[in-house]
N, C-alpha and C positions, 0 to 999 in steps of 0.2 A: 375470495382468492384462494389459489394453489398454496397448501400449507405444506404438502410434501411432493414427492415423484409421483404418488400413485393419483390418478384420475377416476374419480368415484363418479359414475354417470347415473342421471336420471334420464329417462326418455319420456317426452309428453307426447302422446299420440301413438297409439299402437299398429296402425294401419300399415299400408304398403311400405311408405317412406320412413316410418319408424322403426320397422323390421330391417330394411334395406341399409339404412345408415346406420343403425345399432350395430347390425352384423359387421359391416365394414370397419366401423370404429372400434369394435371388439378385439379386430386383428392387428391393431396399431399397439405401440409399446405402452407399458402401465396403466393401462385401461380395464376398469371393472365396471361391468353394467350392473348395478345394486338395486334397481328400482324401475319401474314402468307404471305410469299414469294414463288411463283412459277411463272416459264417461262409461263405456261399455267394459265393466269391471273382467267379464269373461273373456273379452278380447285381450285385455290387459294381461290377465293370467295366461293366456298362452303364449304371448311373447315373452312374458317374464320367465317361464318356465325354460324357455330355450337357453337364457343366459344364467339360470340359477338365480333369480332375482325375485322381489317382492312386488306385488302389484297393489295400485291404490287407485280410487275413483277419480282423485283430482291431484293436480301439483301441490296444492297448498298441504294435504294431508301427507303427501309424499316428502316435502320438504321439512314436515314437523315432526314425521317419524324417522327418518333418516339424517342426521346431522353430518354425515361424512360426504354428504354429496356436494361437489363443488364444481361441477359441470352439468349441464342440460342440453339435450336434444330436443328442440321443439319443432314437432313434425305433425302439428295439428292442422286443420284447414285454414286458410289465408286469415279469415276475419277473426280467428280465436287467437292470434298470436300476440297481441298488445298485452292483455293482462300478464301473460307468463313471462314475456320478455321483460317487461317493465319490473317485475318482481324479483327476477334473475339479475338485472342490473342494479337494483336497489341492495340487494344482497351481497353484491360483488361477486356472483359466481360467473363462470365462464360459460358462454353457450354458443350452439349455432342453432340459426332459426331457418327454416324454409323459406324460399321466395314467394311473394315479396315480405319484406321485412313486415310491413303492416299496410294498411289500406288508407291511411290518413296521414298527410303530412305532420301535423302536430302532434300525433302521437308518436311518429317517428324521430322527431326531436325532442321528445320527453325521455324516451329510452336512451337516445344517444347523450343527453345531459346527466343522466341517471348513471350511465356507465362510465363516463369521464370523472365523475365524483367519486364513485366507489372502487374504481380501476379494474371492473370487469372487461375481460376481453370477450369481443363477440365477433362472430363471422355469418355473413349472409350465404346460403347455399346456392350460387350460382355456378352451378357445377359445370356448365360449360366451358369455364376458364379451364378446367382439366381435360377438355378434350383434345386429344393429340392433333387434330385437325386444327382447331384454333389455337393451340400453342405453337404449332409450325407457323402459321399464318402471322401471330403476332411477332414471333421472331424474326420473319422474313420482312416485316413492315420495319421494325427497329431497325434492321442492318439496311433499309433503303432499297429493297429490291424491286419495289414498284413507285419509289419516289413518295413525296407526301400524299397523305391520303385527301381525297379531294370530295368523293362521294360513296357512299355505302347504301345497300340495299338488302332488308332482310325479311324473308317471308318464312313465318312459324306458322303452321296450321295444324289443327287436329280434326280427326273425324268425328261425327256425331256419336260414337261410341263414349267420348269422353264427357260430354255434358249430359248424355242420358243414362249412361250405364256405371261410369268409373265414379263421377263426383255426385254425391247426394247433394251437396250445396252449390250446386252450378248457378242457380238463381241469385245467388249471394256474389257471384264473381261475374267475369266478363272475359273475353279473349285477350283484352288489355291486363287484367289483372292477373290472369293464369299464364299467358305465353309472353306477351311483351317484356316483362322483367328481364327474361333471359336475353332476348336479343337487344334489348336497350344498354344492358349492361357489357354486351359483346362489342355494341358499336362506340361507346364511350371507352372502351378499354382499347381498341383497335386505333381511335382518332387520339387527339391530344388538345382538345378546347370543350369548353364550357358550352351547355346547352343556355340559349336566350329566348327563344320562342319556340311553341309548338302549334301546329294547326290540324286538328283530326276531323274524320268523317267516321260514322258509324251506321250500320245498317242492322235492322231486326226484321223478325217474320218467321223463319224457320223455327227457331228455338221455343218463339212464343206459340207457336201452332202446335207444338208437342206439350205444351204445359209448362215452360221453361221462360219465364219472364226475365229474359237477359238479352244482350246485343249478340247477333251472330257473328258479325265482322267488323274490324275496325283498321283503317289505314291512316298513318300518321307522318307528318312532313316535320321534322326536326332541325331547326336553324342553330348553327353553331356561332361561338363568337368570332371566329375566324373568317367567317364569311361562308364556308362549306355547310353542307347540310347531308342529312339521310334520311330514308323512309324505312317505316316499319309496316309492315302488313301481317296481320293475323285474324284468322277465323276459325271456329270450331265446328263447321257443317260440311266438312268433307264425306263423303260416302262411306258407309259403314265397310263397303267391300275393299276399301283401302288395304294393301298388303301390309301396312303397319298403320298404328293409330295416329302418326304424325307425318308431316312433310315440311321439310326444312333447308331452304336454299338461300345462300347469300351471294351478294357482288360487293367487292371492294374495288374501287377505281382509284389508282394513284397517279399523279403526274405524268408518268412514262409506263406505266405497265398496270395490270389488273388480275385480280383473283375472281374466280368464278366457282362455287363451291355446293356440291348437293350433298347435305349432310345425310339426310334420310335415304340414301341409294347406296347401300353397302355393297361389297363386293359379292354377295352371295343373296338370293332371296330363298323364302320357303313358303309353299302355298298347300295348305290342307283344307279342312273345314272349319279350322279355329284360325283365329286371328294370332299372327305370329310377331314378335319383335326378334329382331336377329343381332342385339348386343352392340347397338352402337354405344351406349352408355357404359355398360358394365356386362359381365358375365361371369358365372360360376366355374371353379377348377377345383375338383377335390373337396368340394363343400365350402370355399372360401371364396369371398367378393373380389374380384379383379378389374382392371380396367378405371376409368377417371372417376367412378365413385368412391373405390377405395383411395386413389391419389388426393382426391380432396379431401377425405377424413384422415388420411395421414399428415396431411399440412395443417388440417386444423389443430391436429395433436402438436404438432411443432409450433404452431401460433400461439397456443395458450400455455405451452412450455417453456416459453421464453425465447424462441429463434426468431431472428430478424428475418422474417418472410412476409413477402406482400400477399395479402389476400383480401376478397372484397367485404371489407369491414361495415361498422355502423354508419359510417360518413357516407360510403357508397349506396348501403342499403335506403338511408334517408334520402339521398338525391333520386334514386329510382321511385321512390314511393311519392315524390313531390312532382316528377316529371310524369309518371303515369296517371296521377290525380289530375295535372294539369291537361293531360290527353282527353281525358272524361270530361273536363270542365270545356274544353273547346268543342267537342261532339255536342254538349247540352247548349251552349250558347252560339254556335255556328261561327265563332270568331277565334282568330288566333288568341293566343294565352301568352304573355311574356313571362319569363322566368329570370329571376336575379341570379347572375353567375355565381359559381361557388370558389371557395378558395380550392386550389388544385388538389384533387383526390389521389 
């Protein structure tokens, strides 16, 4: 629990996301990054040097050595979240965890129960909640610009660069675990009804032919309690020559209007002999992180500091994990999977 106004932060996972989220968080009020833990100690030391922090080989050593730490940023690969998040929850530490919360529903519920018992505040980094495009879309849905939401379609895909070059652990994941948490969270945020059933298909062959035993693509039909439904589509086998590493398009159909949004098509493009992103999520200005990543970390700061602010919390993270788990179950069995409706989140 927070003992004073100072937020003493330990980063677990010193890769791209640990660097990015730590940098953005360090720009918010009362934050001191005091420790970094990474199994590759040299990588951890490099990031720790940036913040004037100390480096450790694992989160247990970090927490044992520095009793000031009251907040964790959990930026490890998806499969490694559980032990760290559960220890944070049991200790009453506030924490932000990369999506998905975990990859097993029972583990998500264990973390949720522990946090309720200890009073730990936690947020799952569903960063698209802070994308100005989606914030505007949500606002217009709330004010009734298109009427009641009747159908949604989300297509979020990556190029082969992601499973082949960016993720050393792609074989332990899938387009469902790596991409669909983003779109599932958005679809539930835009709508107002609980999920009652999922039915999904998955295909494989491309990744496996390249030595990565994982699914290539997933399509899921998600039925809601109010009789509406939405569809989610994700693959990570787009050509490496794509101008960006991802492709993201959505449609939201209301009772008397619709939205059609291409998130991955910014107002300008850049082509050289290297792969480029063009700042749809964040950008740097005078050495500082700007854009939706900074906005997310600022709201996380407000949330753990006691502000009455709505963020994607552990209950939402648990719901997302259970639904993605059910999508994979449907792929394995070839049958729809029923899901018990949740209390309103």
